[in-house]
C-alpha positions in Angstrom: 68.2 -8.3 30.0 66.7 -5.2 31.7 67.1 -3.2 28.5 65.2 -5.8 26.5 62.5 -6.0 29.1 62.1 -2.2 29.2 61.8 -2.2 25.4 59.1 -4.9 25.5 57.2 -3.0 28.3 57.4 0.3 26.3 56.3 -1.5 23.1 53.5 -3.2 24.9 52.4 0.0 26.5 52.4 1.8 23.1 50.4 -1.0 21.6 47.8 -0.9 24.4 47.7 2.9 24.0 47.1 2.6 20.2 44.4 0.0 20.7 42.6 2.1 23.4 42.9 5.3 21.2 41.5 3.5 18.2 38.6 2.1 20.2 37.8 5.5 21.7 37.9 7.1 18.3 35.6 4.4 16.8 33.2 4.8 19.7 33.2 8.6 19.5 32.8 8.6 15.7 29.8 6.3 16.0 28.2 8.1 19.0 24.6 9.0 18.3 24.6 7.2 15.0 22.7 4.1 13.8 24.3 1.3 11.8 22.7 0.8 8.4 23.6 -2.3 6.4 23.4 -1.1 2.8 23.2 -4.2 0.5 23.2 -3.5 -3.2 22.9 -5.7 -6.2 25.0 -5.5 -8.2 27.6 -5.6 -5.5 29.9 -2.9 -7.1 27.1 -0.3 -7.4 28.0 3.3 -6.4 26.1 4.5 -3.3 25.7 8.2 -2.6 23.7 9.5 0.4 23.0 13.2 0.4 26.1 13.8 -1.8 28.4 11.6 0.3 29.8 8.4 -1.2 29.2 5.4 1.1 30.4 1.8 0.9 28.3 -1.3 0.6 27.9 -2.9 4.0 27.7 -1.4 7.4 27.7 2.4 7.6 27.1 4.6 10.6 24.6 7.5 10.0 22.8 9.9 12.3 19.0 9.3 12.6 17.1 11.3 10.0 15.8 11.2 6.4 18.2 11.1 3.5 18.2 10.8 -0.3 20.2 7.7 -1.5 21.3 7.3 -5.1 22.5 4.0 -6.3 24.0 3.5 -9.7 26.2 1.3 -11.9 26.9 1.2 -15.6 24.6 -1.3 -17.4 21.8 -0.7 -14.8 19.0 1.8 -14.3 20.1 4.2 -11.5 17.7 4.6 -8.6 16.9 7.4 -6.1 15.3 6.4 -2.8 14.4 7.9 0.5 16.5 6.4 3.4 14.9 6.8 6.8 17.4 6.1 9.5 15.9 5.2 12.9 17.7 5.0 16.3 19.0 1.6 16.8 21.4 -0.9 15.2 21.8 -3.0 12.2 18.9 -1.7 10.0 19.1 -3.5 6.6 18.6 -1.4 3.5 18.6 -3.6 0.4 18.7 -2.0 -3.0 18.2 -3.9 -6.2 19.1 -2.2 -9.5 17.3 -3.2 -12.7 19.5 -4.2 -15.7 19.4 -1.7 -18.6 21.4 -3.8 -21.0 22.0 -7.4 -22.0 25.3 -7.2 -20.2 23.5 -6.0 -17.1 21.2 -9.1 -17.3 24.3 -11.3 -17.6 25.7 -9.8 -14.4 22.5 -10.7 -12.5 23.2 -14.4 -13.1 26.8 -14.4 -11.8 26.8 -11.8 -9.0 25.7 -13.5 -5.7 24.7 -10.0 -4.4 21.3 -10.5 -6.2 20.4 -13.4 -3.9 21.7 -11.6 -0.9 19.5 -8.6 -1.6 16.5 -10.8 -2.2 17.1 -12.5 1.2 17.6 -9.1 3.0 14.5 -7.7 1.4 12.5 -10.8 2.5 13.8 -10.5 6.1 13.0 -6.8 6.1 9.4 -7.5 4.9 9.0 -10.2 7.5 10.1 -7.7 10.2 7.6 -5.1 8.9 4.9 -7.8 9.0 5.7 -8.7 12.6 5.7 -5.1 13.6 2.4 -4.6 11.8 0.8 -7.6 13.5 2.0 -6.3 16.9 0.2 -3.0 16.2 -2.9 -4.8 14.8 -3.1 -8.3 16.4 -6.5 -9.0 14.9 -4.9 -9.4 11.4 -3.5 -12.8 12.5 -7.1 -14.0 12.2 -7.8 -12.4 8.8 -9.1 -12.8 6.3 -11.9 -14.8 7.8 -14.6 -16.5 5.7 -17.8 -18.2 6.7 -20.9 -19.0 4.9 -22.7 -16.0 6.3 -20.0 -13.3 6.4 -16.5 -12.3 5.6 -14.1 -10.2 7.7 -11.0 -8.6 6.1 -9.1 -5.4 6.5 -7.5 -2.6 4.5 -5.1 0.2 5.5 -6.6 3.5 6.4 -5.9 6.1 3.7 -2.5 7.7 4.3 -1.4 5.2 6.9 0.9 2.2 6.7 -0.1 0.8 10.1 -3.8 1.7 10.9 -6.5 -0.6 9.6 -10.2 -0.5 8.9 -12.0 -3.8 9.2 -14.1 -4.7 6.2 -17.1 -6.9 7.0 -19.2 -8.3 4.2 -22.5 -9.4 5.5 -26.3 -9.1 5.0 -27.4 -6.0 6.9 -29.7 -8.0 9.1 -26.8 -10.3 10.2 -24.3 -7.7 11.4 -24.2 -9.2 14.9 -22.6 -12.4 13.6 -19.2 -11.0 12.6 -19.1 -8.8 15.6 -19.6 -11.9 17.8 -16.7 -13.6 16.0 -14.5 -10.6 16.7 -15.4 -10.8 20.4 -14.6 -14.6 20.4 -11.1 -13.7 19.2 -10.8 -11.5 22.3 -11.3 -8.1 20.6 -13.7 -5.3 21.3 -15.5 -4.1 18.1 -15.6 -0.6 19.6 -11.8 -0.4 19.1 -12.1 -0.7 15.4 -13.3 1.4 12.5 -15.5 -0.9 10.6 -16.6 -0.6 6.9 -19.7 -2.7 6.2 -20.4 -4.1 2.7 -23.6 -5.8 1.9 -24.6 -9.2 0.7 -28.0 -9.0 -0.8 
């Protein structure tokens, strides 16, 4: 009985040691890295990041900028820039374009195409939310009235800074500025481009 008990204790101890060692290895190997969820369509596409083959799904990569190549027979290969930020679970959807009739046939049976579309939509939505946090006035735009319009465009070379575009008769410029103040914003905080209505 004691011999059996000792064997069970030793086996249990070895099992706990193996689990603890595995968890420490995983934690150490992921230390300082971000999780990137690479979702490809087709699902069996080959993914190469800076010369290293990765798998579809979650990968752990150090923050930085990388070149990602995704390819598969019957599809046009693509090379993209992958920017890895600090943080977890950053989606990176990649949709390959069919190059042949067989490639087009694959798009109708591989559920990965719907998965990539969903992930791309979610990513775009997150970008929109972040953009609106940086530029809360855009929640009110475009604004149209009978006397003026207020819209915006991105500043040249920026993907987050905006320029307000106000279309108004030059004698009525105070009207759109008053509307902006009603929304709770100070016009002095914006670059404004006026366009005339004559």
